C-alpha positions in Angstrom: -110.0 126.1 96.3 -110.3 129.3 98.3 -111.6 131.2 95.2 -114.6 129.0 95.3 -116.0 130.9 98.3 -119.1 129.1 99.5 -119.3 126.7 96.5 -120.3 123.2 97.4 -122.1 120.3 95.9 -123.9 120.4 93.4 -122.0 123.4 92.1 -119.8 122.0 89.3 -116.9 124.3 90.3 -116.2 122.2 93.4 -115.9 119.0 91.3 -113.8 120.8 88.7 -111.5 122.2 91.4 -111.0 118.7 92.8 -110.0 117.3 89.4 -107.7 120.3 88.8 -106.0 119.7 92.2 -105.4 116.1 91.1 -104.1 117.2 87.8 -106.7 115.3 85.7 -109.4 116.2 83.3 -112.9 116.0 84.9 -114.0 113.8 82.0 -111.5 111.2 83.2 -113.0 111.1 86.7 -115.6 109.1 88.4 -117.5 110.6 91.3 -119.0 108.2 93.7 -121.8 109.4 95.9 -125.2 108.6 97.4 -127.2 111.7 96.8 -128.7 112.2 93.3 -129.1 116.0 93.6 -125.7 116.9 95.1 -123.5 114.1 93.8 -125.1 112.9 90.6 -126.2 116.2 89.2 -123.0 118.0 90.2 -120.8 115.4 88.7 -122.7 115.4 85.4 -122.5 119.2 85.3 -118.7 119.0 85.8 -118.5 116.4 83.0 -117.5 113.6 85.4 -118.9 110.1 85.4 -121.1 109.7 88.4 -121.5 106.4 90.2 -124.5 106.4 92.5 -124.6 104.2 95.5 -128.2 103.2 96.2 -128.4 100.6 98.9 -132.3 100.6 98.9 -132.8 100.6 95.2 -134.9 103.8 95.2 -132.8 106.4 93.4 -132.3 106.4 89.6 -130.9 109.0 87.3 -130.9 108.4 83.5 -127.5 107.7 82.1 -125.9 107.2 85.5 -124.4 104.0 86.8 -126.0 102.9 90.0 -124.6 100.3 92.4 -126.0 98.8 95.6 -122.8 99.0 97.6 -119.1 99.7 97.5 -118.3 96.1 96.7 -119.8 96.6 93.3 -117.4 99.6 92.7 -114.5 97.1 92.9 -116.0 95.1 90.1 -116.5 98.2 88.0 -112.8 98.9 88.1 -111.9 95.3 87.4 -110.9 94.2 90.9 -112.3 91.2 92.8 -115.0 92.0 95.4 -114.1 92.0 99.0 -116.2 88.9 99.6 -114.6 87.1 96.6 -111.1 87.9 97.8 -111.8 86.6 101.4 -111.6 90.1 103.0 -115.0 89.7 104.5 
């Protein structure tokens, strides 16, 4: 990661470095974020699948999955929501 210098989001190198550190192909990764420019655009450039959290329903990026909150993320991965499991 040190070789990245000042690289940060949306530079795809930071996303690729994270995937490499995990030992996975970026195409097998989801990146969950709430900023279209830094999270969505960066993840797409790194060949990841972005999941955008948009609690106010104002942000959209073509071809990108958008959720209203983290509870929906559980449903995307096939787990019961926190409310359904009684955690809330």
